[in-house]
C-alpha positions as CSV (number, residue, x, y, z in Angstrom):
1,M,-13.2,-4.8,21.1
2,I,-12.9,-6.6,17.7
3,V,-14.0,-5.2,14.3
4,E,-14.1,-7.7,11.4
5,I,-13.0,-6.6,8.0
6,G,-12.5,-9.1,5.1
7,G,-12.7,-12.0,7.4
8,R,-10.0,-10.6,9.8
9,G,-10.5,-9.6,13.4
10,I,-9.0,-6.3,14.1
11,G,-8.3,-5.1,17.7
12,D,-7.4,-6.4,21.1
13,D,-4.6,-9.0,20.7
14,A,-5.0,-9.7,17.0
15,P,-2.0,-9.1,14.7
16,P,-2.0,-5.7,13.1
17,F,-4.0,-5.3,10.0
18,L,-1.8,-3.8,7.3
19,I,-3.3,-1.6,4.6
20,A,-1.2,-0.7,1.5
21,E,-2.5,2.8,0.6
22,V,-2.3,3.1,-3.1
23,G,-4.4,6.3,-2.9
24,V,-3.7,8.1,-6.2
25,N,-0.2,6.6,-6.8
26,H,-1.5,5.0,-9.9
27,N,-1.4,8.5,-11.5
28,G,-4.7,7.7,-13.3
29,S,-3.4,4.6,-15.0
30,P,-5.5,1.4,-14.8
31,E,-2.5,-0.7,-15.6
32,T,-0.4,0.9,-12.8
33,A,-3.4,0.4,-10.5
34,L,-3.3,-3.4,-11.1
35,R,0.5,-3.5,-10.7
36,L,0.1,-1.8,-7.3
37,V,-2.5,-4.4,-6.2
38,E,-0.1,-7.1,-7.1
39,A,2.8,-5.4,-5.3
40,A,0.7,-5.0,-2.2
41,A,-0.2,-8.7,-2.2
42,V,3.4,-9.8,-2.7
43,A,4.6,-7.4,0.0
44,G,2.4,-8.9,2.6
45,A,-0.4,-6.4,3.0
46,D,-3.8,-7.5,4.3
47,A,-5.6,-4.9,2.2
48,V,-5.0,-2.5,-0.7
49,K,-6.8,0.8,-0.6
50,F,-7.6,3.4,-3.3
51,Q,-9.3,6.8,-3.3
52,T,-12.5,7.2,-5.2
53,F,-13.8,10.6,-6.2
54,S,-15.1,12.9,-8.8
55,A,-12.8,15.9,-9.1
56,E,-15.6,18.4,-9.6
57,A,-17.4,17.0,-6.5
58,L,-14.3,17.3,-4.4
59,A,-12.8,20.7,-5.2
60,T,-13.7,24.1,-6.7
61,A,-11.6,25.7,-9.3
62,R,-10.3,28.1,-6.6
63,A,-8.9,25.3,-4.3
64,P,-5.1,25.8,-4.1
65,L,-2.5,23.1,-4.0
66,A,-0.9,22.2,-0.7
67,E,2.9,22.6,-0.6
68,Y,3.5,18.9,-0.8
69,Q,1.1,18.7,-3.8
70,R,3.0,21.6,-5.6
71,R,6.2,19.7,-5.1
72,G,4.9,16.6,-6.8
73,S,2.6,18.0,-9.5
74,A,2.8,20.2,-12.5
75,S,-0.9,21.1,-12.1
76,G,-1.9,24.7,-11.3
77,S,-4.9,23.9,-9.0
78,Q,-6.3,21.0,-7.0
79,L,-9.1,20.6,-9.5
80,E,-6.6,20.2,-12.4
81,M,-4.5,17.7,-10.4
82,L,-7.5,15.7,-9.2
83,R,-8.8,15.4,-12.8
84,S,-5.5,13.8,-13.8
85,L,-5.7,11.3,-10.9
86,E,-9.3,10.0,-11.3
87,L,-9.5,6.3,-11.9
88,P,-12.4,5.1,-14.1
89,R,-15.1,2.9,-12.6
90,E,-14.0,0.0,-14.7
91,A,-10.5,0.3,-13.5
92,L,-11.6,0.2,-9.9
93,R,-13.7,-2.9,-10.6
94,A,-10.6,-4.5,-12.2
95,A,-8.5,-3.6,-9.2
96,R,-11.1,-5.1,-6.8
97,D,-11.2,-8.3,-8.9
98,R,-7.4,-8.6,-8.9
99,A,-7.3,-8.1,-5.1
100,V,-9.9,-10.9,-4.7
101,E,-7.9,-13.2,-6.9
102,L,-4.8,-12.5,-4.8
103,G,-6.5,-13.0,-1.5
104,I,-6.3,-9.5,-0.1
105,T,-9.1,-7.1,0.9
106,F,-10.0,-4.3,-1.5
107,L,-10.8,-0.9,0.1
108,S,-11.2,2.6,-1.0
109,T,-11.8,6.1,0.5
110,P,-14.9,7.8,-1.0
111,F,-14.8,11.6,-1.2
112,D,-18.3,12.3,-2.4
113,L,-21.8,10.7,-2.1
114,P,-21.8,9.1,-5.6
115,S,-18.5,7.4,-4.7
116,V,-20.1,6.0,-1.5
117,Q,-22.7,4.3,-3.7
118,L,-20.1,3.2,-6.2
119,L,-18.1,1.5,-3.5
120,A,-21.2,-0.1,-2.1
121,D,-21.9,-1.5,-5.6
122,L,-18.3,-2.9,-5.7
123,G,-19.0,-4.7,-2.4
124,V,-16.3,-3.1,-0.2
125,P,-16.4,-4.7,3.2
126,A,-15.6,-1.4,5.0
127,Y,-15.4,2.3,4.3
128,K,-12.5,4.7,5.1
129,V,-12.9,8.4,5.7
130,G,-9.7,10.4,5.3
131,S,-8.5,13.0,7.7
132,G,-9.6,15.9,5.5
133,D,-13.2,14.8,5.8
134,L,-13.2,14.3,9.6
135,T,-15.3,17.5,9.9
136,N,-17.5,16.7,6.8
137,L,-20.8,15.7,8.4
138,I,-22.4,15.1,5.0
139,L,-19.9,12.3,4.1
140,L,-19.6,10.9,7.7
141,R,-23.4,10.5,8.0
142,A,-23.6,8.9,4.5
143,V,-21.0,6.2,5.2
144,A,-22.2,5.6,8.7
145,A,-25.7,5.0,7.4
146,R,-24.4,2.1,5.4
147,R,-23.6,0.3,8.7
148,R,-20.4,-1.3,7.3
149,P,-17.3,-1.1,9.4
150,L,-15.8,2.4,9.2
151,I,-12.2,3.5,9.5
152,V,-11.7,7.2,10.2
153,S,-8.4,9.0,10.1
154,T,-7.9,11.8,12.6
155,G,-5.0,13.9,11.1
156,M,-5.1,17.6,11.8
157,A,-7.8,17.0,14.4
158,T,-8.3,18.1,18.0
159,L,-9.8,15.7,20.4
160,A,-13.0,17.7,20.4
161,E,-13.3,17.4,16.6
162,V,-12.8,13.6,16.9
163,E,-15.5,13.5,19.6
164,A,-17.9,15.3,17.3
165,A,-17.1,13.0,14.4
166,V,-17.6,9.9,16.5
167,A,-20.9,11.2,17.8
168,A,-22.1,11.9,14.3
169,V,-21.1,8.4,13.2
170,R,-22.8,6.8,16.1
171,A,-26.0,8.8,15.6
172,A,-26.2,8.1,11.9
173,G,-25.9,4.3,12.0
174,D,-23.3,3.3,14.7
175,P,-21.2,1.0,12.5
176,P,-18.2,-0.8,13.9
177,L,-15.6,1.9,14.1
178,I,-11.8,2.0,13.9
179,L,-9.9,5.3,14.5
180,L,-6.5,6.0,13.0
181,H,-4.1,8.4,14.6
182,C,-2.4,10.4,11.8
183,T,-0.1,13.4,11.2
184,S,-1.3,14.9,7.9
185,A,2.1,16.1,6.5
186,Y,3.7,14.5,3.5
187,P,6.2,13.4,4.6
188,A,5.6,13.8,8.3
189,A,8.5,14.4,10.7
190,V,9.1,11.6,13.1
191,A,9.1,14.1,15.9
192,D,5.5,15.0,15.0
193,A,4.2,11.4,15.0
194,N,3.0,11.7,18.6
195,L,2.2,8.0,18.8
196,R,1.0,8.2,22.4
197,A,-2.1,9.9,21.1
198,M,-3.3,6.4,20.1
199,A,-3.7,5.5,23.8
200,T,-5.7,8.7,24.2
201,L,-8.1,7.8,21.4
202,R,-8.4,4.2,22.7
203,E,-9.2,5.2,26.2
204,R,-11.6,8.0,25.2
205,F,-13.7,6.1,22.6
206,G,-13.3,2.4,23.4
207,V,-12.6,1.3,19.8
208,P,-9.7,-0.3,18.0
209,V,-7.1,2.3,17.2
210,G,-4.4,2.2,14.6
211,Y,-1.9,4.5,12.8
212,S,-1.9,6.0,9.3
213,D,1.8,6.6,8.7
214,H,3.2,9.4,6.6
215,T,6.7,9.4,8.0
216,L,9.7,8.3,5.9
217,G,11.0,4.8,6.5
218,V,9.5,2.0,8.6
219,A,10.6,2.7,12.1
220,T,7.6,4.8,13.2
221,A,5.1,2.2,11.9
222,I,6.9,-0.5,13.8
223,A,6.9,1.6,16.9
224,A,3.1,2.1,16.5
225,V,2.5,-1.6,16.6
226,A,4.8,-1.9,19.7
227,L,2.4,0.6,21.3
228,G,-0.7,-1.4,20.4
229,A,-1.8,-0.2,16.9
230,A,-4.5,-2.5,15.7
231,M,-4.2,-1.3,12.1
232,V,-1.4,0.3,10.1
233,E,-1.8,2.2,6.8
234,K,1.2,3.2,4.7
235,H,1.4,4.5,1.2
236,L,2.8,2.2,-1.5
237,T,4.4,3.3,-4.8
238,L,6.2,1.5,-7.6
239,D,8.7,4.3,-7.8
240,R,9.2,7.1,-5.3
241,S,10.6,9.4,-8.0
242,L,7.3,9.4,-10.0
243,P,5.4,12.7,-10.3
244,G,2.3,12.9,-8.1
245,P,1.4,14.3,-4.7
246,D,2.0,11.1,-2.6
247,H,4.9,9.2,-4.1
248,A,7.6,11.0,-2.1
249,A,6.1,9.9,1.2
250,S,5.5,6.3,0.1
251,L,7.4,3.1,0.4
252,E,8.6,1.1,-2.7
253,P,7.7,-2.6,-2.7
254,A,10.9,-3.9,-1.2
255,E,10.6,-1.4,1.7
256,F,7.0,-2.3,2.2
257,T,7.9,-6.0,2.4
258,E,10.5,-5.2,5.1
259,M,7.9,-3.1,7.0
260,A,5.3,-5.9,6.9
261,A,7.7,-8.3,8.4
262,G,8.8,-5.8,11.0
263,L,5.2,-5.1,12.0
264,R,4.4,-8.7,12.6
265,D,7.7,-9.3,14.5
266,A,6.9,-6.3,16.7
267,H,3.4,-7.7,17.5
268,A,4.8,-11.1,18.2
269,A,7.4,-9.6,20.5
270,L,4.7,-8.0,22.7
271,G,3.9,-11.5,24.1
272,D,1.2,-12.0,26.8
273,G,2.6,-9.7,29.5
274,R,3.3,-12.5,32.1
275,K,6.8,-12.4,33.5
276,E,7.9,-16.0,33.4
277,P,10.6,-18.0,31.7
278,R,10.1,-18.6,28.0
279,S,10.7,-21.9,26.4
280,G,13.7,-20.6,24.5
281,E,15.5,-19.8,27.8
282,A,15.6,-23.4,29.1
283,D,19.1,-24.2,27.7
284,T,20.5,-20.9,28.9
285,T,19.0,-21.5,32.4
286,L,20.7,-24.8,32.8
287,A,24.1,-23.4,31.7
288,S,24.2,-20.0,33.4
289,R,22.2,-20.4,36.6
290,R,24.0,-21.9,39.6
291,S,23.3,-24.7,42.2
292,L,24.6,-25.0,45.7
293,V,27.7,-27.3,46.0
294,A,29.9,-28.5,48.8
295,A,32.8,-26.1,49.1
296,R,34.7,-28.6,51.2
297,A,34.3,-32.1,52.6
298,V,31.4,-32.5,55.0
299,K,30.9,-35.8,56.9
300,A,27.4,-37.4,57.1
301,G,25.6,-36.1,60.2
302,A,27.7,-33.0,60.5
303,P,25.9,-29.6,60.5
304,I,26.3,-27.5,57.4
305,A,27.8,-24.1,57.9
306,A,27.8,-21.1,55.5
307,G,31.4,-21.7,54.7
308,D,30.8,-25.3,53.8
309,I,28.8,-24.4,50.6
310,D,29.3,-22.4,47.5
311,A,27.2,-21.6,44.3
312,R,28.5,-22.9,41.0
313,R,27.2,-23.7,37.6
314,P,25.2,-25.6,36.3
315,A,21.6,-25.3,37.5
316,G,19.7,-28.5,38.4
317,G,20.5,-28.8,42.1
318,I,19.3,-26.7,45.0
319,S,19.0,-23.0,44.0
320,P,21.3,-20.6,45.7
321,M,18.1,-18.6,46.5
322,R,17.5,-21.3,49.2
323,L,20.9,-20.8,50.9
324,D,19.3,-19.8,54.2
325,E,17.2,-23.0,54.3
326,V,20.3,-25.2,53.8
327,V,22.6,-23.6,56.4
328,G,22.1,-25.3,59.8
329,R,20.8,-28.6,58.4
330,R,22.9,-31.7,58.6
331,A,24.5,-33.6,55.8
332,A,22.6,-36.8,55.0
333,R,25.7,-38.3,53.4
334,D,29.3,-37.6,53.0
335,L,29.8,-34.6,50.8
336,V,32.9,-34.2,48.7
337,P,34.2,-30.8,47.5
338,G,32.3,-29.7,44.4
339,A,29.3,-32.1,44.9
340,Q,26.1,-30.6,43.8
341,L,23.5,-30.5,46.5
342,H,20.0,-32.0,46.2
343,A,17.1,-32.1,48.6
344,K,17.9,-35.7,49.7
345,D,21.4,-34.7,50.7
346,L,20.1,-32.8,53.7
347,D,18.7,-33.9,57.0
348,P,15.9,-33.0,57.3
349,P,15.4,-33.1,53.6
350,L,14.6,-29.9,51.8
351,D,11.1,-29.8,50.3
352,P,11.9,-29.6,46.6
353,A,8.5,-28.1,45.8
354,A,8.7,-25.2,48.3
355,K,9.5,-21.7,47.1
356,P,12.7,-20.0,48.2
357,G,12.2,-18.5,51.6
358,G,8.8,-20.3,52.0
């Protein structure tokens, strides 16, 4: 199955679609937001993604901070932290315009119904629902009803919860769907990545499946592509030491560039699955494979015994795999020691097109 976002086909054998997750790493600064869009484009991302929300619509005053949020924030509550991380509508529009100028797709995750409408007004080609809202039927139904491609992260979820979310999306509008496997810890331990769950999601729901990566470094994301991830999402920051909830689990621009190249190399390395020689092996084949040669002099017309032949480099003559077809035939000419054997040197001649043993 292929889902198209921003002119790119995602799924099946297409190269992985790489999202630079800015999230709230702009720390509420429109200028930083623009710099992050530019960094994403330079690093090789296919898309740059923000988070769009109203703090009051997202959290109550009693909502506590998660441990990772406490480590990166001086705020005393989620509401206070979220207020400091809101990006004005005009700044989102400017970020979208800059992404368009740079040729990458602009995306954002809405966290409330007015934000769904705002992103529609900005012309986002797809919606993203974060892991925290996998069980939020209100939001799932609202974005599904827009019938734009929908990306849903599945961190913290059981398979039954994913099934319920997918059913809700399909009933509310059935948009093209991509599921992202995810471990919602910041940072996530590599041992908790559980990348094989991508295959479970793919087989169960029949949609493109990718990976939202919160581990440190680039190895897990590259491994995800090697296991068939159609999309990879990874946080991007200008400086991992900045205050804020997500910086510590993000990549800086140089690291993101390294990862982007690694993901594409991993996908290219998958190949087509057919076991056959590759074009780059031709020179090595000639040099390291062997041919049958005369081990000693054999007169024309004499039968060839096993002791009369040996296998030596280079290739190009009769393959040693056809040894049993050669023994017992007669020499069609005088064979000198070391002479490479060819089909015409045998009587009767060896069929050069026949497979060994055939």
